N, C-alpha and C positions, 0 to 999 in steps of 0.2 A: 503494499500500500506507499503510495507518494514517493515512488522511487523512479529514476532517470536512467534508463538502459540507454546509451550512445554507443554506437562506433564498434561493437561486437560482431563477431565473425565466428560460425560453428561449420565445420565442413561437412555436417549431415543435418542431424535436425534441430530445430528451436535455435536461431541467432541470437537469442539472448537469453531466455527463458524455455526450459524444459520442465512440463507438470504430467505426471501421471500417477493416476488412483487417489482416492480420497475425495474429501469435499475442501473447495480451495476459493478464494474470495482474492481476486486482482482488480485493483481499484484505485483511482487516481495517479496511474503514472503513466510515463511517457517514454514510449519506445521510438527511438528517432535512428535510422541509419543502419540498421544491422542487417545482418545477411546470415544465410543458410546456403552456400555453396561452395564447392571445390572444382567447379568447372572440370571435369573430368572423373571424378568419383562418382559413388554410387546416385545416378540421377534419381533414382525413385525416394530416396531417401533426403534429396536436399529440400527439407518443405519447411514451412514455417521461418520466413525471415524475420519477424520480430518475436514470436512465439509458438512453440507447438503442444498443444493439450491433447493428449492421448487418450484418457479414459478419467473417470470420476465424475464427480458434479463439481460445476464451476459458474462462478457470479462473475463475470467480467464485464465492469462497468468504470463509466468515466475516466477511459484511457484515452490518451491520442497516441495512435499508430501511424506513424508517418515517416516516408521515403526508407521505407525498407525493402528488401527484396529477397527473393529465394530464387535459385537456377531450375528447379523445377514445379513447386507449385505450394502456395499459400504465402505468398511475398509478403502479406502484413501476417495472418496469423491461418495458424492450419488446427482446427478443433475436433476432436473426438469423443467430446464429453457430452453430457447430457448439462442443462441449467439455463440461464439467461445470459445474454449478452445485450446490454444497453446503455445508451446514452455515450458511446464511444466515437470519436472521429478516427475514420481511416481516409488517409490522404495520400497522394502522392507514392503508392506503392508499387512494385513493380515485379511481374513474374508470370510464368505462363496463366494462374491463377492467383488472384488478390487473395480471397478468404475463401478457404476449402472448410466445407462441414460435411461430417459423416454421422448425424446423430440427431435427434429430435429436440432440441434446443430451441428456446425462443428468442428470435433475434428481431428486438423492436426499439425504436427510439434513437437509432443509430445514424451519422452521416457518412455516405461513402460518395467521397467525391476525386474525381482528376486520377483516379487511379490507370495506370499503363499494364494491360493482361494481354498477352498474346493469345490467349483461349477463350476466358471469361474472369468478369470481376468476383462474382459470387460463385461456387462451382457446388454442388451436390453428387459426387460420383456415381456410378451404378452399383456399386457393392455395399452404398450404405443400406442396413437393414431398415434404419429408421431414420426419417428426413424433418428439417426443420420447419417452425412457419416463421414467415419474413415479412412483419407488418409494422407500417407506421414509420420507416425510415424516409429521407432523404436520400436518393440515387439517382446522382446524374453528372453529367459531363466525365464520364470514364472511358472516353478512348473508342477506338473502334471493334472490340472485342464485344461478346455478349455480356451485358452488364449482370443478368441472372441466367445461370446454365444447367438445367436439372438433366443428367443423365439416367436418373432413376425412375422407373416404371410408374411409381407411385405420384399422383398430383401433388403439385406442392402449392401450399398456401402462400401468395404475394401480395394478399390484398392491401388495398389501402396506403400504400406509399405514392412517394412524390415522385415523379419521373424526370421533373425538369423539363416538363412539356403537357399539354393538354391534349397533344395529338395521338389517338390511340393507335394510327398507324405507325407512327414513330416508335411507340412503346413495345410494339409487336416486333418491331425490327431489333430491338435491343435485347429482346430474350428469346430464350430457346429450350424447348424439352416440353413436360408436362406440367403447366403451370397454370395455377389461377390468378390471374392478376387483374381481378374486377374491381370495380370501385376506386380508380386512381383517381390521389387528390389532386384537386385543382390548384392548389396553393402550397407553396412549401410548409413544413410544418416549422413552429416557432418553439417546439421543445425538444428540439435536437440540437446536438452541437453545431455553432455557427461555422461554416465551411470558411477556408483561409479566400480571401479578395484573389481577384486577378488582374495583376498587373497588364496593361494593355501598351503602357506607352513608355520610352525613356529616352533622354537628352542630356546630353552635356554641353554644356557653353561655359566658357571660360573656368573660373573656379566652382562652379554650381552644377546640380544635377537637378532634372526635374522627373518627377516621376507621378505616373497617373494610373489609375486603377477602375474597374468596371464596380459600380454600387452593387453589393450582395443583394441575393435574390430574398434571403429570409424578412420578412415583415417585422423583427424586433430587434436588427441591427441598429445602432443609434450613433455609432462613428468607429473612428479608426486611427490606429496607432502605428507609425513609420519606425520603424528600425534602421541602424545601420552603425558601420564600424570598419574597421581592418580585418577582423576574424571572422569567418564563417558563422552562420547559425550551426548552435546555439549561443554563441558569444558574441553574438551583436551588442555593443558598448554603449550606443547613443539611442533615444525614444524621444518623440516626439506625438502630441497627442494634437491631431491635427481636425477632431470634432467629425463633423458629417461629411467633412470635403472629401473630393475623390483625385486630389490632385496635391503636391507638395514641390516648394522648392528647397533643395537644401544648399546652403551656399559655404564660402569660407573654406573649401577643402582642399587640402594640401596637394602640391602636386606630386607627381612620381611615387603616388602610394596606391595601394587595391583597396576599393571600398567595396562592399556587400551590403545590399536594399533589400527590406523586406516588408510588408506590411500584414497587420491584423487587424480584424473585426472585432467589435465589442457588442454585445448586446445588450437590453434593459437592465438584465440583471448585474451588468460589470464582468460576464463571463468572456474570456478572451478568446477570439479562436486561435489555430496552429498559425505559424509562420506562412506568409505567400510563398512557397517554395518550390521547387522545381522550376518551370519556365519563366517563372517571377521573381526569382532570385538574378539580380543583375549584378556584375564584378566587371569594372572597367580600372584602368589605371592612367590617372592622369599624368599626362606628360608635358605640360606647361601649355601656355599661352600661343595659337597660330599667330606669326608674326613677329613675337619678342623673341629677345636674344636666347630665351632659356628654352625655347619651344624644340624639340628632340623626335625626329623619325625615324625609329631604329631600324634595324635591316629586316628584323624580324619579329612580328607581335604575335603573341598567341592569345586567343579569345576561349574563356573557358564557362561553361554555364554547367546547372543540374539539370539531369535526364528532363525533356520538354514533353512529359507526358507521351512518348512514343514510346517505343521499344525497348531494346537493348542497342542503343545507339552511342556513337563515341562523344563525348562530352568535352572535347577540345578540338581547336582545329588552329594550325599554326598560317600566317599568311607571309607571301616573301615579297617585300615590299624595294629589295635593294636596285631592282631595274625600275 
């Protein structure tokens, strides 16, 4: 309860935590940038980027599971236990499948946003003897794979979720298998964790940076915080409350320094979203002012970013400017 699990790697099961048997409460934790992979080992066992829960009964609530990966399945979590999964934020995780469930737990009140899966965001495999109920969640903008994929022959109850759209045809396009997705919600739930804002614009001029983002869809979002610093998430050193504004200008940035930026949303209860990581984290190096004596154009520059809700793509590029 109340722990930070950051930047851990396991070569097989559970990048940060492995749980088996018994009754367990996992609450109020942050699982960030963990991995379960060895890229060449036993692929079937490279599951659960943040954690794997193999058996028993689990109360899994009020956790943030962000930017984790697994080479095989369960980029965020792999759960084979019974129990409840509620009020969690699953964002920016990467794998063949983001959330893998093989038991009849109740999955409700969660936010599943901007994950990158090659096959499906939430997967229930064919060998599952019992299947979950997935209701009253905000599930949206999860890339090109199926958002919910039921390989099982049993019909799974996925009613009363908000899918980011009111278009039934679009919902049908994003799900697969035996599913009852009736009664889709017309508006996002306001009692689930707030999703991270999406940064849509970045501009550098002289010693300042301008950042802009889209307003959150949740009706209870009342403001935004902007974070920046010279160390990446989760170590951003500066924060600015910008109220309900969806843009900010940050001035007096030092030259020839790397800067990292992120935005969070805040709801009416004062609860803050996860950082706007992935494609919304911008890093740049200030090289001086064009036209001034200290302006330097190097022969080679490297541009780095965190995986932009796509699949397994390279996260850097080098540009040759010498010619």
